[in-house]
C-alpha positions as CSV (number, residue, x, y, z in Angstrom):
1,X,63.6,124.3,65.5
2,X,67.0,125.5,63.5
3,X,66.7,125.3,59.5
4,X,69.4,122.8,59.2
5,X,67.6,120.3,61.5
6,X,64.2,120.8,59.5
7,X,66.2,119.9,56.3
8,X,67.9,116.8,58.1
9,X,65.0,115.5,59.2
10,X,63.1,115.7,56.1
11,X,65.7,114.2,54.0
12,X,65.4,111.2,56.3
13,X,63.6,108.1,54.5
14,X,63.1,110.7,51.3
15,X,64.6,111.5,48.2
16,X,67.6,113.9,48.9
17,X,69.6,114.8,45.8
18,X,73.0,115.6,47.0
19,X,72.5,112.4,49.1
20,X,71.7,110.5,46.3
21,X,74.2,111.6,44.1
22,X,77.1,110.8,46.7
23,X,75.8,107.5,46.9
24,X,75.7,107.0,43.1
25,X,79.4,108.2,42.7
26,X,80.1,106.0,45.6
27,X,78.5,102.7,43.8
28,X,80.0,103.9,40.4
29,X,83.4,103.6,41.9
30,X,83.0,100.4,43.5
31,X,81.5,98.6,40.4
32,X,84.4,100.3,38.6
33,X,87.0,98.9,41.3
34,X,85.1,95.5,41.0
35,X,85.0,95.2,37.2
36,X,88.8,96.3,36.9
37,X,90.0,93.6,39.8
38,X,87.5,90.7,37.8
39,X,89.1,91.5,34.7
40,X,92.5,92.5,35.4
41,X,94.1,89.5,34.0
42,X,92.3,89.7,30.8
43,X,93.1,93.5,30.1
44,X,97.0,92.6,31.0
45,X,96.8,89.8,28.4
46,X,95.1,92.3,25.9
47,X,97.8,95.2,26.0
48,X,100.8,93.3,26.5
49,X,100.4,91.3,23.3
50,X,101.8,93.1,20.4
51,X,100.6,92.5,16.5
52,X,101.1,89.4,14.7
53,X,102.8,91.5,12.0
54,X,106.7,91.5,11.9
55,X,107.4,88.7,14.7
56,X,108.5,85.4,14.2
57,X,105.8,82.7,13.8
58,X,106.9,80.6,17.0
59,X,107.4,83.6,19.5
60,X,104.5,82.8,21.6
61,X,105.3,79.7,21.8
62,X,108.8,80.5,23.3
63,X,108.6,80.5,27.1
64,X,112.3,80.6,27.6
65,X,112.8,83.8,25.4
66,X,112.8,86.2,28.5
67,X,114.7,84.3,30.4
68,X,117.4,83.4,27.8
69,X,117.7,87.4,27.2
70,X,118.2,88.3,30.8
71,X,120.6,85.3,31.4
72,X,122.8,86.6,27.9
73,X,122.6,90.1,29.7
74,X,123.8,89.5,32.8
75,X,126.6,87.2,31.4
76,X,127.7,90.4,29.8
77,X,127.6,92.4,32.8
78,X,125.0,94.8,30.9
79,X,122.4,96.4,33.0
80,X,118.9,96.8,32.1
81,X,119.5,100.7,31.6
82,X,122.3,100.0,29.4
83,X,120.8,97.7,27.1
84,X,117.5,99.8,27.2
85,X,119.5,102.7,25.9
86,X,121.3,100.5,23.4
87,X,117.8,99.4,21.9
88,X,116.3,103.0,22.5
89,X,113.6,101.4,24.8
90,X,112.8,102.0,28.0
91,X,113.6,99.9,31.0
92,X,110.0,99.0,31.8
93,X,109.2,97.6,28.4
94,X,112.8,95.9,28.6
95,X,111.9,94.5,32.1
96,X,108.5,93.3,30.9
97,X,110.2,91.2,27.6
98,X,112.4,89.4,30.1
99,X,109.4,88.4,32.3
100,X,107.9,87.3,29.0
101,X,105.2,90.1,29.9
102,X,105.9,91.7,26.4
103,X,106.7,90.1,23.0
104,X,109.6,92.1,21.0
105,X,109.2,92.4,17.3
106,X,111.7,90.9,14.8
107,X,113.3,94.3,14.9
108,X,113.6,94.4,18.3
109,X,115.4,90.9,18.3
110,X,117.9,92.3,15.8
111,X,118.6,95.1,17.8
112,X,119.1,92.8,20.9
113,X,121.0,90.2,19.3
114,X,123.5,92.9,17.6
115,X,123.6,94.6,21.5
116,X,124.6,91.1,23.0
117,X,126.7,90.0,20.0
118,X,124.7,87.0,19.5
119,X,123.0,85.4,16.1
120,X,119.6,86.3,15.6
121,X,118.7,82.6,15.1
122,X,119.9,82.3,18.9
123,X,116.7,84.5,20.2
124,X,114.0,82.7,18.2
125,X,115.4,79.1,16.7
126,X,113.5,76.8,19.2
127,X,112.0,74.1,17.9
128,X,108.0,73.5,19.3
129,X,108.7,70.5,22.1
130,X,106.0,68.4,23.6
131,X,105.0,70.1,26.9
132,X,106.3,67.0,29.0
133,X,109.9,67.5,27.5
134,X,110.1,71.4,27.5
135,X,112.6,72.5,29.4
136,X,114.2,69.0,30.1
137,X,115.0,67.4,26.4
138,X,116.6,68.8,23.4
139,X,115.9,66.2,20.4
140,X,118.9,66.1,18.0
141,X,116.9,68.1,15.3
142,X,115.8,70.9,17.5
143,X,119.0,72.6,18.5
144,X,119.6,76.2,18.4
145,X,122.6,77.2,16.3
146,X,124.6,79.8,18.5
147,X,128.0,81.6,18.3
148,X,129.8,84.4,16.8
149,X,130.8,82.8,13.7
150,X,134.6,82.4,14.8
151,X,136.9,81.1,12.2
152,X,135.2,82.7,9.2
153,X,132.5,80.1,9.6
154,X,134.6,77.4,10.4
155,X,132.8,76.7,13.9
156,X,129.4,75.4,13.9
157,X,127.9,75.7,17.4
158,X,124.4,74.1,18.7
159,X,123.2,74.5,22.0
160,X,122.4,71.1,23.8
161,X,121.2,72.7,26.9
162,X,117.4,73.5,26.9
163,X,117.7,77.3,27.6
164,X,120.3,79.9,29.2
165,X,118.9,79.8,32.6
166,X,121.4,77.2,34.2
167,X,124.6,78.4,35.7
168,X,126.4,76.8,32.6
169,X,125.6,76.0,28.9
170,X,126.4,72.4,26.9
171,X,127.5,73.3,23.5
172,X,128.4,70.9,20.7
173,X,131.0,72.3,18.5
174,X,132.3,71.5,15.0
175,X,135.6,72.8,13.7
176,X,135.7,72.3,10.1
177,X,138.9,71.1,8.3
178,X,141.7,73.8,8.0
179,X,139.8,76.2,10.1
180,X,141.3,78.5,12.9
181,X,139.6,80.9,15.3
182,X,141.7,83.6,13.9
183,X,141.6,85.4,16.9
184,X,142.9,85.3,20.7
185,X,139.8,84.6,23.0
186,X,139.7,85.3,26.5
187,X,136.6,85.3,28.8
188,X,135.4,85.5,32.4
189,X,134.2,81.8,32.1
190,X,135.3,78.1,33.3
191,X,135.3,75.7,30.2
192,X,135.7,71.9,29.9
193,X,135.8,70.0,26.5
194,X,135.5,66.4,25.6
195,X,136.5,65.3,22.3
196,X,134.1,63.1,20.1
197,X,136.1,62.8,16.8
198,X,139.0,64.8,14.8
199,X,141.9,66.3,16.3
200,X,142.2,69.6,17.4
201,X,145.1,72.0,18.6
202,X,144.8,74.2,21.3
203,X,146.7,77.2,22.0
204,X,146.4,77.9,25.8
205,X,148.2,80.8,27.7
206,X,151.3,80.2,25.2
207,X,151.0,76.2,25.3
208,X,150.1,74.5,22.3
209,X,148.4,70.8,22.9
210,X,146.6,68.7,20.5
211,X,143.7,66.7,21.7
212,X,141.9,63.8,20.0
213,X,138.8,61.4,20.3
214,X,138.1,60.8,24.4
215,X,140.2,63.4,25.3
216,X,139.2,66.3,27.6
217,X,140.4,69.8,28.4
218,X,139.9,72.6,31.1
219,X,140.0,76.4,29.8
220,X,139.7,78.7,33.2
221,X,139.7,82.4,31.9
222,X,142.8,81.8,30.1
223,X,143.8,83.6,26.7
224,X,143.2,80.8,24.1
225,X,142.7,79.8,20.0
226,X,141.6,76.8,18.6
227,X,143.2,75.5,15.1
228,X,142.1,72.3,13.3
229,X,144.8,71.9,10.9
230,X,143.6,68.5,9.7
231,X,141.7,67.3,6.8
232,X,138.9,65.9,9.1
233,X,136.3,67.5,10.8
234,X,136.6,67.8,14.6
235,X,133.5,67.4,17.1
236,X,133.6,68.3,20.9
237,X,131.3,68.8,23.6
238,X,131.7,72.1,25.2
239,X,130.5,73.0,28.8
240,X,130.9,76.8,29.6
241,X,130.3,78.4,32.6
242,X,128.7,80.9,33.3
243,X,126.6,81.3,29.7
244,X,128.0,83.2,27.6
245,X,126.0,82.4,24.1
């Protein structure tokens, strides 16, 4: 009988250090994989949460933050790589933010707002809504103020849409008395406005038009400017596609 055959037979049903070590290693690997699978969600939730320090108080209740960021970025033709570079962040981190898997700090939001040219309040100005209304109803006192401060503060705009994930956005615009845009506006959008109150003068590609209560108008990627030369504020509902705020 050979030595190797003798050793193999002696190990059958007996304690064999080499075999036991291998079996132990296999058991450890199986247990580790099982534990990792069983607790994956717990670990991912733990590691994707950031400290509450330097974060807006309602950010965890902002399920649309990521979707809004993605819509704003795409409406400007910006890639993930470009925006990540502007923020000095990785593409992976930004992708997680857009999928609501990671939560940016207030500092991050400031940089994002600056890069996308939107007010900071646009990114975390949501008011809490009942679960049955979230994504469907925006109460009058829960609108988000938006816009870039056209007209030296003469224009106040509030988002009427629940978020920016649709193909269009609806905006409530208030034009202060004796105010104007102060610059020619041109953007790759289709826009329709409906006047609620007051009067407004619109300069559209060289034509000056006056609109008042009940009137509506359309702008399709044309150069335009708004002017309110009157002593009364003008209020309009503005529909813009795609969303730009």
